[in-house]
PDB file of N, CA, C and O in Angstrom, chain B, residues numbered from 101:
ATOM      1  N   UNK B 101       0.845  -1.182   0.000  1.00  0.00           N
ATOM      2  CA  UNK B 101       0.000   0.000   0.000  1.00  0.00           C
ATOM      3  C   UNK B 101       0.887   1.241   0.000  1.00  0.00           C
ATOM      4  O   UNK B 101       1.748   1.362   0.872  1.00  0.00           O
ATOM      5  N   UNK B 102       0.715   2.163  -0.937  1.00  0.00           N
ATOM      6  CA  UNK B 102       1.565   3.345  -1.014  1.00  0.00           C
ATOM      7  C   UNK B 102       1.361   4.269   0.179  1.00  0.00           C
ATOM      8  O   UNK B 102       0.281   4.329   0.765  1.00  0.00           O
ATOM      9  N   UNK B 103       2.411   4.977   0.517  1.00  0.00           N
ATOM     10  CA  UNK B 103       2.380   5.937   1.617  1.00  0.00           C
ATOM     11  C   UNK B 103       2.036   7.309   1.055  1.00  0.00           C
ATOM     12  O   UNK B 103       2.675   7.770   0.109  1.00  0.00           O
ATOM     13  N   UNK B 104       1.043   7.957   1.622  1.00  0.00           N
ATOM     14  CA  UNK B 104       0.711   9.318   1.214  1.00  0.00           C
ATOM     15  C   UNK B 104       1.620  10.289   1.961  1.00  0.00           C
ATOM     16  O   UNK B 104       1.713  10.215   3.186  1.00  0.00           O
ATOM     17  N   UNK B 105       2.292  11.197   1.256  1.00  0.00           N
ATOM     18  CA  UNK B 105       3.166  12.158   1.923  1.00  0.00           C
ATOM     19  C   UNK B 105       2.416  12.934   3.001  1.00  0.00           C
ATOM     20  O   UNK B 105       1.236  13.254   2.857  1.00  0.00           O
ATOM     21  N   UNK B 106       3.131  13.226   4.078  1.00  0.00           N
ATOM     22  CA  UNK B 106       2.566  13.935   5.216  1.00  0.00           C
ATOM     23  C   UNK B 106       3.374  15.211   5.423  1.00  0.00           C
ATOM     24  O   UNK B 106       4.602  15.172   5.499  1.00  0.00           O
ATOM     25  N   UNK B 107       2.681  16.338   5.514  1.00  0.00           N
ATOM     26  CA  UNK B 107       3.368  17.608   5.748  1.00  0.00           C
ATOM     27  C   UNK B 107       3.985  17.620   7.142  1.00  0.00           C
ATOM     28  O   UNK B 107       3.367  17.192   8.117  1.00  0.00           O
ATOM     29  N   UNK B 108       5.196  18.112   7.212  1.00  0.00           N
ATOM     30  CA  UNK B 108       5.881  18.328   8.485  1.00  0.00           C
ATOM     31  C   UNK B 108       6.246  19.808   8.532  1.00  0.00           C
ATOM     32  O   UNK B 108       6.378  20.453   7.492  1.00  0.00           O
ATOM     33  N   UNK B 109       6.403  20.322   9.692  1.00  0.00           N
ATOM     34  CA  UNK B 109       6.927  21.676   9.822  1.00  0.00           C
ATOM     35  C   UNK B 109       7.747  21.710  11.100  1.00  0.00           C
ATOM     36  O   UNK B 109       7.343  22.292  12.106  1.00  0.00           O
ATOM     37  N   UNK B 110       8.900  21.075  11.037  1.00  0.00           N
ATOM     38  CA  UNK B 110       9.768  20.986  12.210  1.00  0.00           C
ATOM     39  C   UNK B 110      11.105  21.617  11.849  1.00  0.00           C
ATOM     40  O   UNK B 110      11.784  21.161  10.928  1.00  0.00           O
ATOM     41  N   UNK B 111      11.478  22.657  12.567  1.00  0.00           N
ATOM     42  CA  UNK B 111      12.749  23.331  12.347  1.00  0.00           C
ATOM     43  C   UNK B 111      13.581  23.227  13.613  1.00  0.00           C
ATOM     44  O   UNK B 111      13.073  23.409  14.720  1.00  0.00           O
ATOM     45  N   UNK B 112      14.863  22.932  13.442  1.00  0.00           N
ATOM     46  CA  UNK B 112      15.767  22.839  14.583  1.00  0.00           C
ATOM     47  C   UNK B 112      17.177  23.220  14.145  1.00  0.00           C
ATOM     48  O   UNK B 112      17.515  23.174  12.962  1.00  0.00           O
ATOM     49  N   UNK B 113      17.974  23.590  15.115  1.00  0.00           N
ATOM     50  CA  UNK B 113      19.383  23.902  14.895  1.00  0.00           C
ATOM     51  C   UNK B 113      20.202  22.853  15.622  1.00  0.00           C
ATOM     52  O   UNK B 113      19.909  22.506  16.766  1.00  0.00           O
ATOM     53  N   UNK B 114      21.240  22.344  14.946  1.00  0.00           N
ATOM     54  CA  UNK B 114      22.050  21.281  15.538  1.00  0.00           C
ATOM     55  C   UNK B 114      23.438  21.285  14.912  1.00  0.00           C
ATOM     56  O   UNK B 114      23.633  21.796  13.809  1.00  0.00           O
ATOM     57  N   UNK B 115      24.397  20.711  15.624  1.00  0.00           N
ATOM     58  CA  UNK B 115      25.739  20.605  15.050  1.00  0.00           C
ATOM     59  C   UNK B 115      25.813  19.477  14.031  1.00  0.00           C
ATOM     60  O   UNK B 115      25.081  18.492  14.122  1.00  0.00           O
ATOM     61  N   UNK B 116      26.704  19.633  13.067  1.00  0.00           N
ATOM     62  CA  UNK B 116      27.018  18.548  12.143  1.00  0.00           C
ATOM     63  C   UNK B 116      28.005  17.641  12.868  1.00  0.00           C
ATOM     64  O   UNK B 116      29.057  18.090  13.324  1.00  0.00           O
ATOM     65  N   UNK B 117      27.657  16.371  12.969  1.00  0.00           N
ATOM     66  CA  UNK B 117      28.535  15.408  13.632  1.00  0.00           C
ATOM     67  C   UNK B 117      27.763  14.541  14.596  1.00  0.00           C
ATOM     68  O   UNK B 117      27.293  15.010  15.633  1.00  0.00           O
ATOM     69  N   UNK B 118      27.632  13.264  14.247  1.00  0.00           N
ATOM     70  CA  UNK B 118      26.936  12.296  15.091  1.00  0.00           C
ATOM     71  C   UNK B 118      27.900  11.151  15.366  1.00  0.00           C
ATOM     72  O   UNK B 118      28.503  10.600  14.446  1.00  0.00           O
ATOM     73  N   UNK B 119      28.040  10.796  16.650  1.00  0.00           N
ATOM     74  CA  UNK B 119      28.904   9.679  17.027  1.00  0.00           C
ATOM     75  C   UNK B 119      28.206   8.370  16.682  1.00  0.00           C
ATOM     76  O   UNK B 119      27.113   8.086  17.173  1.00  0.00           O
ATOM     77  N   UNK B 120      28.847   7.581  15.834  1.00  0.00           N
ATOM     78  CA  UNK B 120      28.331   6.274  15.440  1.00  0.00           C
ATOM     79  C   UNK B 120      29.458   5.268  15.633  1.00  0.00           C
ATOM     80  O   UNK B 120      30.444   5.263  14.897  1.00  0.00           O
ATOM     81  N   UNK B 121      29.289   4.418  16.638  1.00  0.00           N
ATOM     82  CA  UNK B 121      30.273   3.360  16.924  1.00  0.00           C
ATOM     83  C   UNK B 121      31.691   3.909  17.057  1.00  0.00           C
ATOM     84  O   UNK B 121      32.642   3.310  16.554  1.00  0.00           O
ATOM     85  N   UNK B 122      31.829   5.036  17.730  1.00  0.00           N
ATOM     86  CA  UNK B 122      33.151   5.595  17.992  1.00  0.00           C
ATOM     87  C   UNK B 122      33.694   6.518  16.923  1.00  0.00           C
ATOM     88  O   UNK B 122      34.748   7.122  17.116  1.00  0.00           O
ATOM     89  N   UNK B 123      33.006   6.645  15.802  1.00  0.00           N
ATOM     90  CA  UNK B 123      33.415   7.564  14.736  1.00  0.00           C
ATOM     91  C   UNK B 123      32.410   8.707  14.649  1.00  0.00           C
ATOM     92  O   UNK B 123      31.234   8.528  14.964  1.00  0.00           O
ATOM     93  N   UNK B 124      32.867   9.871  14.226  1.00  0.00           N
ATOM     94  CA  UNK B 124      31.970  11.002  14.018  1.00  0.00           C
ATOM     95  C   UNK B 124      31.609  11.078  12.547  1.00  0.00           C
ATOM     96  O   UNK B 124      32.471  11.267  11.688  1.00  0.00           O
ATOM     97  N   UNK B 125      30.328  10.929  12.273  1.00  0.00           N
ATOM     98  CA  UNK B 125      29.822  10.964  10.903  1.00  0.00           C
ATOM     99  C   UNK B 125      29.291  12.364  10.596  1.00  0.00           C
ATOM    100  O   UNK B 125      28.791  13.038  11.496  1.00  0.00           O
ATOM    101  N   UNK B 126      29.391  12.815   9.334  1.00  0.00           N
ATOM    102  CA  UNK B 126      28.889  14.144   8.964  1.00  0.00           C
ATOM    103  C   UNK B 126      27.369  14.127   8.776  1.00  0.00           C
ATOM    104  O   UNK B 126      26.854  14.208   7.661  1.00  0.00           O
ATOM    105  N   UNK B 127      26.691  14.020   9.887  1.00  0.00           N
ATOM    106  CA  UNK B 127      25.228  13.918   9.919  1.00  0.00           C
ATOM    107  C   UNK B 127      24.697  14.900  10.943  1.00  0.00           C
ATOM    108  O   UNK B 127      25.451  15.441  11.751  1.00  0.00           O
ATOM    109  N   UNK B 128      23.397  15.126  10.903  1.00  0.00           N
ATOM    110  CA  UNK B 128      22.709  15.960  11.884  1.00  0.00           C
ATOM    111  C   UNK B 128      21.646  15.094  12.543  1.00  0.00           C
ATOM    112  O   UNK B 128      20.827  14.479  11.860  1.00  0.00           O
ATOM    113  N   UNK B 129      21.661  15.048  13.877  1.00  0.00           N
ATOM    114  CA  UNK B 129      20.667  14.246  14.595  1.00  0.00           C
ATOM    115  C   UNK B 129      19.358  15.018  14.721  1.00  0.00           C
ATOM    116  O   UNK B 129      19.349  16.206  15.041  1.00  0.00           O
ATOM    117  N   UNK B 130      18.256  14.319  14.465  1.00  0.00           N
ATOM    118  CA  UNK B 130      16.918  14.907  14.553  1.00  0.00           C
ATOM    119  C   UNK B 130      16.441  14.792  16.000  1.00  0.00           C
ATOM    120  O   UNK B 130      16.293  13.679  16.505  1.00  0.00           O
ATOM    121  N   UNK B 131      16.197  15.916  16.679  1.00  0.00           N
ATOM    122  CA  UNK B 131      15.728  15.836  18.065  1.00  0.00           C
ATOM    123  C   UNK B 131      14.311  15.268  18.144  1.00  0.00           C
ATOM    124  O   UNK B 131      13.466  15.533  17.290  1.00  0.00           O
ATOM    125  N   UNK B 132      14.080  14.486  19.187  1.00  0.00           N
ATOM    126  CA  UNK B 132      12.756  13.913  19.467  1.00  0.00           C
ATOM    127  C   UNK B 132      12.190  13.164  18.268  1.00  0.00           C
ATOM    128  O   UNK B 132      11.001  13.266  17.965  1.00  0.00           O
ATOM    129  N   UNK B 133      13.052  12.408  17.589  1.00  0.00           N
ATOM    130  CA  UNK B 133      12.649  11.695  16.369  1.00  0.00           C
ATOM    131  C   UNK B 133      11.539  10.684  16.629  1.00  0.00           C
ATOM    132  O   UNK B 133      10.624  10.545  15.817  1.00  0.00           O
ATOM    133  N   UNK B 134      11.611   9.977  17.756  1.00  0.00           N
ATOM    134  CA  UNK B 134      10.573   8.978  18.047  1.00  0.00           C
ATOM    135  C   UNK B 134       9.209   9.644  18.174  1.00  0.00           C
ATOM    136  O   UNK B 134       8.219   9.128  17.654  1.00  0.00           O
ATOM    137  N   UNK B 135       9.146  10.773  18.853  1.00  0.00           N
ATOM    138  CA  UNK B 135       7.872  11.487  18.997  1.00  0.00           C
ATOM    139  C   UNK B 135       7.366  11.995  17.647  1.00  0.00           C
ATOM    140  O   UNK B 135       6.164  11.973  17.383  1.00  0.00           O
ATOM    141  N   UNK B 136       8.275  12.447  16.805  1.00  0.00           N
ATOM    142  CA  UNK B 136       7.895  13.017  15.519  1.00  0.00           C
ATOM    143  C   UNK B 136       7.410  11.959  14.540  1.00  0.00           C
ATOM    144  O   UNK B 136       6.420  12.170  13.839  1.00  0.00           O
ATOM    145  N   UNK B 137       8.104  10.808  14.485  1.00  0.00           N
ATOM    146  CA  UNK B 137       7.803   9.790  13.478  1.00  0.00           C
ATOM    147  C   UNK B 137       7.122   8.542  14.029  1.00  0.00           C
ATOM    148  O   UNK B 137       6.671   7.703  13.249  1.00  0.00           O
ATOM    149  N   UNK B 138       7.034   8.399  15.344  1.00  0.00           N
ATOM    150  CA  UNK B 138       6.356   7.246  15.925  1.00  0.00           C
ATOM    151  C   UNK B 138       7.213   6.001  16.025  1.00  0.00           C
ATOM    152  O   UNK B 138       6.781   5.000  16.596  1.00  0.00           O
ATOM    153  N   UNK B 139       8.411   6.045  15.485  1.00  0.00           N
ATOM    154  CA  UNK B 139       9.353   4.930  15.592  1.00  0.00           C
ATOM    155  C   UNK B 139      10.734   5.466  15.241  1.00  0.00           C
ATOM    156  O   UNK B 139      10.899   6.647  14.937  1.00  0.00           O
ATOM    157  N   UNK B 140      11.710   4.588  15.287  1.00  0.00           N
ATOM    158  CA  UNK B 140      13.071   4.979  14.919  1.00  0.00           C
ATOM    159  C   UNK B 140      13.550   4.208  13.703  1.00  0.00           C
ATOM    160  O   UNK B 140      14.744   3.954  13.546  1.00  0.00           O
ATOM    161  N   UNK B 141      12.613   3.837  12.845  1.00  0.00           N
ATOM    162  CA  UNK B 141      12.961   3.191  11.580  1.00  0.00           C
ATOM    163  C   UNK B 141      13.287   4.270  10.556  1.00  0.00           C
ATOM    164  O   UNK B 141      12.862   5.417  10.695  1.00  0.00           O
ATOM    165  N   UNK B 142      14.034   3.902   9.538  1.00  0.00           N
ATOM    166  CA  UNK B 142      14.386   4.852   8.476  1.00  0.00           C
ATOM    167  C   UNK B 142      13.126   5.425   7.835  1.00  0.00           C
ATOM    168  O   UNK B 142      12.147   4.714   7.607  1.00  0.00           O
ATOM    169  N   UNK B 143      13.171   6.716   7.552  1.00  0.00           N
ATOM    170  CA  UNK B 143      12.076   7.382   6.843  1.00  0.00           C
ATOM    171  C   UNK B 143      12.681   8.300   5.782  1.00  0.00           C
ATOM    172  O   UNK B 143      13.828   8.730   5.903  1.00  0.00           O
ATOM    173  N   UNK B 144      11.911   8.593   4.755  1.00  0.00           N
ATOM    174  CA  UNK B 144      12.348   9.512   3.703  1.00  0.00           C
ATOM    175  C   UNK B 144      11.586  10.819   3.873  1.00  0.00           C
ATOM    176  O   UNK B 144      10.390  10.827   4.167  1.00  0.00           O
ATOM    177  N   UNK B 145      12.301  11.922   3.681  1.00  0.00           N
ATOM    178  CA  UNK B 145      11.719  13.244   3.889  1.00  0.00           C
ATOM    179  C   UNK B 145      12.223  14.224   2.830  1.00  0.00           C
ATOM    180  O   UNK B 145      13.221  13.979   2.152  1.00  0.00           O
ATOM    181  N   UNK B 146      11.512  15.324   2.712  1.00  0.00           N
ATOM    182  CA  UNK B 146      12.026  16.513   2.046  1.00  0.00           C
ATOM    183  C   UNK B 146      12.475  17.441   3.162  1.00  0.00           C
ATOM    184  O   UNK B 146      11.774  17.611   4.159  1.00  0.00           O
ATOM    185  N   UNK B 147      13.643  18.038   2.990  1.00  0.00           N
ATOM    186  CA  UNK B 147      14.191  18.902   4.031  1.00  0.00           C
ATOM    187  C   UNK B 147      14.926  20.071   3.394  1.00  0.00           C
ATOM    188  O   UNK B 147      15.238  20.062   2.203  1.00  0.00           O
ATOM    189  N   UNK B 148      15.191  21.072   4.215  1.00  0.00           N
ATOM    190  CA  UNK B 148      16.043  22.184   3.825  1.00  0.00           C
ATOM    191  C   UNK B 148      17.075  22.360   4.926  1.00  0.00           C
ATOM    192  O   UNK B 148      16.737  22.395   6.109  1.00  0.00           O
ATOM    193  N   UNK B 149      18.336  22.469   4.527  1.00  0.00           N
ATOM    194  CA  UNK B 149      19.420  22.696   5.480  1.00  0.00           C
ATOM    195  C   UNK B 149      20.065  24.029   5.110  1.00  0.00           C
ATOM    196  O   UNK B 149      20.628  24.171   4.024  1.00  0.00           O
ATOM    197  N   UNK B 150      19.983  25.002   6.013  1.00  0.00           N
ATOM    198  CA  UNK B 150      20.520  26.342   5.738  1.00  0.00           C
ATOM    199  C   UNK B 150      20.150  26.831   4.338  1.00  0.00           C
ATOM    200  O   UNK B 150      21.016  27.301   3.599  1.00  0.00           O
ATOM    201  N   UNK B 151      18.907  26.728   3.978  1.00  0.00           N
ATOM    202  CA  UNK B 151      18.387  27.193   2.678  1.00  0.00           C
ATOM    203  C   UNK B 151      18.804  26.344   1.484  1.00  0.00           C
ATOM    204  O   UNK B 151      18.547  26.733   0.344  1.00  0.00           O
ATOM    205  N   UNK B 152      19.437  25.201   1.708  1.00  0.00           N
ATOM    206  CA  UNK B 152      19.764  24.261   0.627  1.00  0.00           C
ATOM    207  C   UNK B 152      18.710  23.156   0.649  1.00  0.00           C
ATOM    208  O   UNK B 152      18.645  22.395   1.615  1.00  0.00           O
ATOM    209  N   UNK B 153      17.881  23.050  -0.396  1.00  0.00           N
ATOM    210  CA  UNK B 153      16.836  22.022  -0.406  1.00  0.00           C
ATOM    211  C   UNK B 153      17.419  20.630  -0.635  1.00  0.00           C
ATOM    212  O   UNK B 153      18.295  20.442  -1.478  1.00  0.00           O
ATOM    213  N   UNK B 154      16.924  19.665   0.124  1.00  0.00           N
ATOM    214  CA  UNK B 154      17.274  18.252  -0.030  1.00  0.00           C
ATOM    215  C   UNK B 154      15.970  17.498  -0.223  1.00  0.00           C
ATOM    216  O   UNK B 154      15.118  17.498   0.665  1.00  0.00           O
ATOM    217  N   UNK B 155      15.807  16.867  -1.349  1.00  0.00           N
ATOM    218  CA  UNK B 155      14.555  16.200  -1.679  1.00  0.00           C
ATOM    219  C   UNK B 155      14.706  14.694  -1.606  1.00  0.00           C
ATOM    220  O   UNK B 155      15.692  14.131  -2.081  1.00  0.00           O
ATOM    221  N   UNK B 156      13.714  14.048  -1.003  1.00  0.00           N
ATOM    222  CA  UNK B 156      13.633  12.592  -0.912  1.00  0.00           C
ATOM    223  C   UNK B 156      14.910  11.995  -0.327  1.00  0.00           C
ATOM    224  O   UNK B 156      15.518  11.097  -0.909  1.00  0.00           O
ATOM    225  N   UNK B 157      15.303  12.512   0.835  1.00  0.00           N
ATOM    226  CA  UNK B 157      16.496  12.022   1.521  1.00  0.00           C
ATOM    227  C   UNK B 157      16.086  11.133   2.684  1.00  0.00           C
ATOM    228  O   UNK B 157      15.004  11.293   3.249  1.00  0.00           O
ATOM    229  N   UNK B 158      16.950  10.202   3.033  1.00  0.00           N
ATOM    230  CA  UNK B 158      16.655   9.263   4.107  1.00  0.00           C
ATOM    231  C   UNK B 158      17.178   9.735   5.447  1.00  0.00           C
ATOM    232  O   UNK B 158      18.294  10.245   5.552  1.00  0.00           O
ATOM    233  N   UNK B 159      16.354   9.558   6.474  1.00  0.00           N
ATOM    234  CA  UNK B 159      16.807   9.693   7.851  1.00  0.00           C
ATOM    235  C   UNK B 159      17.127   8.291   8.327  1.00  0.00           C
ATOM    236  O   UNK B 159      16.286   7.397   8.237  1.00  0.00           O
ATOM    237  N   UNK B 160      18.335   8.088   8.832  1.00  0.00           N
ATOM    238  CA  UNK B 160      18.801   6.761   9.223  1.00  0.00           C
ATOM    239  C   UNK B 160      18.885   6.658  10.737  1.00  0.00           C
ATOM    240  O   UNK B 160      19.116   7.661  11.413  1.00  0.00           O
ATOM    241  N   UNK B 161      18.700   5.451  11.284  1.00  0.00           N
ATOM    242  CA  UNK B 161      18.895   5.260  12.720  1.00  0.00           C
ATOM    243  C   UNK B 161      20.343   5.555  13.119  1.00  0.00           C
ATOM    244  O   UNK B 161      21.281   5.227  12.393  1.00  0.00           O
ATOM    245  N   UNK B 162      20.500   6.175  14.279  1.00  0.00           N
ATOM    246  CA  UNK B 162      21.838   6.488  14.781  1.00  0.00           C
ATOM    247  C   UNK B 162      22.491   5.284  15.448  1.00  0.00           C
ATOM    248  O   UNK B 162      23.713   5.228  15.582  1.00  0.00           O
ATOM    249  N   UNK B 163      21.676   4.328  15.864  1.00  0.00           N
ATOM    250  CA  UNK B 163      22.202   3.203  16.629  1.00  0.00           C
ATOM    251  C   UNK B 163      22.165   3.464  18.124  1.00  0.00           C
ATOM    252  O   UNK B 163      22.452   2.574  18.925  1.00  0.00           O
ATOM    253  N   UNK B 164      21.809   4.695  18.499  1.00  0.00           N
ATOM    254  CA  UNK B 164      21.737   5.033  19.918  1.00  0.00           C
ATOM    255  C   UNK B 164      20.400   5.677  20.267  1.00  0.00           C
ATOM    256  O   UNK B 164      20.310   6.482  21.194  1.00  0.00           O
ATOM    257  N   UNK B 165      19.365   5.314  19.513  1.00  0.00           N
ATOM    258  CA  UNK B 165      18.026   5.776  19.848  1.00  0.00           C
ATOM    259  C   UNK B 165      17.593   7.063  19.177  1.00  0.00           C
ATOM    260  O   UNK B 165      16.796   7.810  19.746  1.00  0.00           O
ATOM    261  N   UNK B 166      18.089   7.342  17.999  1.00  0.00           N
ATOM    262  CA  UNK B 166      17.680   8.542  17.283  1.00  0.00           C
ATOM    263  C   UNK B 166      17.711   8.329  15.785  1.00  0.00           C
ATOM    264  O   UNK B 166      17.993   7.230  15.306  1.00  0.00           O
ATOM    265  N   UNK B 167      17.420   9.386  15.054  1.00  0.00           N
ATOM    266  CA  UNK B 167      17.522   9.382  13.595  1.00  0.00           C
ATOM    267  C   UNK B 167      18.443  10.520  13.178  1.00  0.00           C
ATOM    268  O   UNK B 167      18.516  11.551  13.846  1.00  0.00           O
ATOM    269  N   UNK B 168      19.149  10.320  12.061  1.00  0.00           N
ATOM    270  CA  UNK B 168      20.085  11.334  11.589  1.00  0.00           C
ATOM    271  C   UNK B 168      19.946  11.552  10.097  1.00  0.00           C
ATOM    272  O   UNK B 168      19.579  10.649   9.345  1.00  0.00           O
ATOM    273  N   UNK B 169      20.248  12.774   9.688  1.00  0.00           N
ATOM    274  CA  UNK B 169      20.251  13.184   8.291  1.00  0.00           C
ATOM    275  C   UNK B 169      21.702  13.303   7.856  1.00  0.00           C
ATOM    276  O   UNK B 169      22.456  14.106   8.406  1.00  0.00           O
ATOM    277  N   UNK B 170      22.091  12.512   6.874  1.00  0.00           N
ATOM    278  CA  UNK B 170      23.464  12.535   6.380  1.00  0.00           C
ATOM    279  C   UNK B 170      23.677  13.734   5.455  1.00  0.00           C
ATOM    280  O   UNK B 170      22.827  14.055   4.625  1.00  0.00           O
ATOM    281  N   UNK B 171      24.822  14.384   5.614  1.00  0.00           N
ATOM    282  CA  UNK B 171      25.201  15.498   4.747  1.00  0.00           C
ATOM    283  C   UNK B 171      26.450  15.077   3.982  1.00  0.00           C
ATOM    284  O   UNK B 171      27.559  15.122   4.515  1.00  0.00           O
ATOM    285  N   UNK B 172      26.263  14.669   2.735  1.00  0.00           N
ATOM    286  CA  UNK B 172      27.410  14.194   1.952  1.00  0.00           C
ATOM    287  C   UNK B 172      28.338  15.361   1.597  1.00  0.00           C
ATOM    288  O   UNK B 172      28.019  16.523   1.849  1.00  0.00           O
ATOM    289  N   UNK B 173      29.484  15.030   1.010  1.00  0.00           N
ATOM    290  CA  UNK B 173      30.508  16.041   0.722  1.00  0.00           C
ATOM    291  C   UNK B 173      29.982  17.154  -0.179  1.00  0.00           C
ATOM    292  O   UNK B 173      30.306  18.323   0.030  1.00  0.00           O
ATOM    293  N   UNK B 174      29.172  16.803  -1.177  1.00  0.00           N
ATOM    294  CA  UNK B 174      28.639  17.819  -2.089  1.00  0.00           C
ATOM    295  C   UNK B 174      27.717  18.793  -1.354  1.00  0.00           C
ATOM    296  O   UNK B 174      27.764  19.998  -1.599  1.00  0.00           O
ATOM    297  N   UNK B 175      26.886  18.275  -0.462  1.00  0.00           N
ATOM    298  CA  UNK B 175      25.979  19.136   0.311  1.00  0.00           C
ATOM    299  C   UNK B 175      26.788  20.010   1.262  1.00  0.00           C
ATOM    300  O   UNK B 175      26.529  21.208   1.372  1.00  0.00           O
ATOM    301  N   UNK B 176      27.765  19.423   1.949  1.00  0.00           N
ATOM    302  CA  UNK B 176      28.586  20.210   2.872  1.00  0.00           C
ATOM    303  C   UNK B 176      29.333  21.324   2.131  1.00  0.00           C
ATOM    304  O   UNK B 176      29.496  22.423   2.662  1.00  0.00           O
ATOM    305  N   UNK B 177      29.780  21.045   0.921  1.00  0.00           N
ATOM    306  CA  UNK B 177      30.472  22.067   0.126  1.00  0.00           C
ATOM    307  C   UNK B 177      29.519  23.209  -0.220  1.00  0.00           C
ATOM    308  O   UNK B 177      29.884  24.380  -0.106  1.00  0.00           O
ATOM    309  N   UNK B 178      28.289  22.869  -0.644  1.00  0.00           N
ATOM    310  CA  UNK B 178      27.286  23.911  -0.943  1.00  0.00           C
ATOM    311  C   UNK B 178      26.972  24.754   0.284  1.00  0.00           C
ATOM    312  O   UNK B 178      26.754  25.961   0.186  1.00  0.00           O
ATOM    313  N   UNK B 179      26.952  24.092   1.452  1.00  0.00           N
ATOM    314  CA  UNK B 179      26.656  24.784   2.702  1.00  0.00           C
ATOM    315  C   UNK B 179      27.850  25.590   3.210  1.00  0.00           C
ATOM    316  O   UNK B 179      27.683  26.565   3.941  1.00  0.00           O
ATOM    317  N   UNK B 180      29.049  25.176   2.818  1.00  0.00           N
ATOM    318  CA  UNK B 180      30.249  25.771   3.403  1.00  0.00           C
ATOM    319  C   UNK B 180      30.414  25.361   4.847  1.00  0.00           C
ATOM    320  O   UNK B 180      30.943  26.118   5.662  1.00  0.00           O
ATOM    321  N   UNK B 181      29.956  24.153   5.167  1.00  0.00           N
ATOM    322  CA  UNK B 181      29.970  23.659   6.548  1.00  0.00           C
ATOM    323  C   UNK B 181      30.623  22.285   6.600  1.00  0.00           C
ATOM    324  O   UNK B 181      30.696  21.575   5.597  1.00  0.00           O
ATOM    325  N   UNK B 182      31.100  21.921   7.804  1.00  0.00           N
ATOM    326  CA  UNK B 182      31.685  20.605   8.021  1.00  0.00           C
ATOM    327  C   UNK B 182      31.386  20.171   9.447  1.00  0.00           C
ATOM    328  O   UNK B 182      30.687  20.869  10.182  1.00  0.00           O
ATOM    329  N   UNK B 183      31.912  19.029   9.831  1.00  0.00           N
ATOM    330  CA  UNK B 183      31.703  18.499  11.178  1.00  0.00           C
ATOM    331  C   UNK B 183      32.118  19.559  12.196  1.00  0.00           C
ATOM    332  O   UNK B 183      33.192  20.152  12.093  1.00  0.00           O
ATOM    333  N   UNK B 184      31.252  19.785  13.175  1.00  0.00           N
ATOM    334  CA  UNK B 184      31.494  20.776  14.213  1.00  0.00           C
ATOM    335  C   UNK B 184      30.755  22.083  13.985  1.00  0.00           C
ATOM    336  O   UNK B 184      30.533  22.841  14.930  1.00  0.00           O
ATOM    337  N   UNK B 185      30.371  22.356  12.746  1.00  0.00           N
ATOM    338  CA  UNK B 185      29.602  23.563  12.444  1.00  0.00           C
ATOM    339  C   UNK B 185      28.125  23.331  12.765  1.00  0.00           C
ATOM    340  O   UNK B 185      27.673  22.190  12.857  1.00  0.00           O
ATOM    341  N   UNK B 186      27.392  24.412  12.933  1.00  0.00           N
ATOM    342  CA  UNK B 186      25.968  24.338  13.245  1.00  0.00           C
ATOM    343  C   UNK B 186      25.148  24.664  12.002  1.00  0.00           C
ATOM    344  O   UNK B 186      25.496  25.556  11.228  1.00  0.00           O
ATOM    345  N   UNK B 187      24.050  23.924  11.825  1.00  0.00           N
ATOM    346  CA  UNK B 187      23.136  24.153  10.707  1.00  0.00           C
ATOM    347  C   UNK B 187      21.707  24.254  11.231  1.00  0.00           C
ATOM    348  O   UNK B 187      21.394  23.786  12.325  1.00  0.00           O
ATOM    349  N   UNK B 188      20.852  24.873  10.427  1.00  0.00           N
ATOM    350  CA  UNK B 188      19.421  24.905  10.712  1.00  0.00           C
ATOM    351  C   UNK B 188      18.734  23.997   9.706  1.00  0.00           C
ATOM    352  O   UNK B 188      18.906  24.142   8.496  1.00  0.00           O
ATOM    353  N   UNK B 189      17.955  23.062  10.225  1.00  0.00           N
ATOM    354  CA  UNK B 189      17.278  22.057   9.402  1.00  0.00           C
ATOM    355  C   UNK B 189      15.777  22.273   9.507  1.00  0.00           C
ATOM    356  O   UNK B 189      15.238  22.467  10.597  1.00  0.00           O
ATOM    357  N   UNK B 190      15.112  22.239   8.364  1.00  0.00           N
ATOM    358  CA  UNK B 190      13.646  22.257   8.350  1.00  0.00           C
ATOM    359  C   UNK B 190      13.170  20.990   7.667  1.00  0.00           C
ATOM    360  O   UNK B 190      13.450  20.767   6.489  1.00  0.00           O
ATOM    361  N   UNK B 191      12.452  20.161   8.407  1.00  0.00           N
ATOM    362  CA  UNK B 191      11.829  18.967   7.846  1.00  0.00           C
ATOM    363  C   UNK B 191      10.473  19.398   7.310  1.00  0.00           C
ATOM    364  O   UNK B 191       9.629  19.889   8.060  1.00  0.00           O
ATOM    365  N   UNK B 192      10.266  19.212   6.003  1.00  0.00           N
ATOM    366  CA  UNK B 192       9.087  19.761   5.347  1.00  0.00           C
ATOM    367  C   UNK B 192       7.994  18.745   5.071  1.00  0.00           C
ATOM    368  O   UNK B 192       6.806  19.039   5.200  1.00  0.00           O
ATOM    369  N   UNK B 193       8.416  17.531   4.684  1.00  0.00           N
ATOM    370  CA  UNK B 193       7.414  16.549   4.280  1.00  0.00           C
ATOM    371  C   UNK B 193       7.960  15.148   4.489  1.00  0.00           C
ATOM    372  O   UNK B 193       9.105  14.858   4.141  1.00  0.00           O
ATOM    373  N   UNK B 194       7.129  14.278   5.063  1.00  0.00           N
ATOM    374  CA  UNK B 194       7.485  12.866   5.211  1.00  0.00           C
ATOM    375  C   UNK B 194       6.992  12.122   3.979  1.00  0.00           C
ATOM    376  O   UNK B 194       5.830  12.243   3.590  1.00  0.00           O
ATOM    377  N   UNK B 195       7.896  11.344   3.362  1.00  0.00           N
ATOM    378  CA  UNK B 195       7.574  10.635   2.125  1.00  0.00           C
ATOM    379  C   UNK B 195       7.393   9.139   2.317  1.00  0.00           C
ATOM    380  O   UNK B 195       6.824   8.477   1.449  1.00  0.00           O
ATOM    381  N   UNK B 196       7.862   8.589   3.431  1.00  0.00           N
ATOM    382  CA  UNK B 196       7.693   7.145   3.681  1.00  0.00           C
ATOM    383  C   UNK B 196       7.508   6.883   5.154  1.00  0.00           C
ATOM    384  O   UNK B 196       7.351   5.732   5.562  1.00  0.00           O
TER     385      UNK B 196
END
């Protein structure tokens, strides 16, 4: 059964960098992810990070009870940001 997209309007500020098994990954952790999505399984969303639109991107489990948005090298370059910098994220729509 197909999933109907659901509008979200959640904005938060967070540092780039999530500890995963002892390594720091260039991701942003979504606060209160369980409350927002009802579980901690992977979900696909449309988001904006510091005015850079990201469409149909996956939020992945952190392994420590949260969800994270990965910022690949191309996105970090567009943002001019890296691990340790702070970004503003707006989750706009849930796709899965």
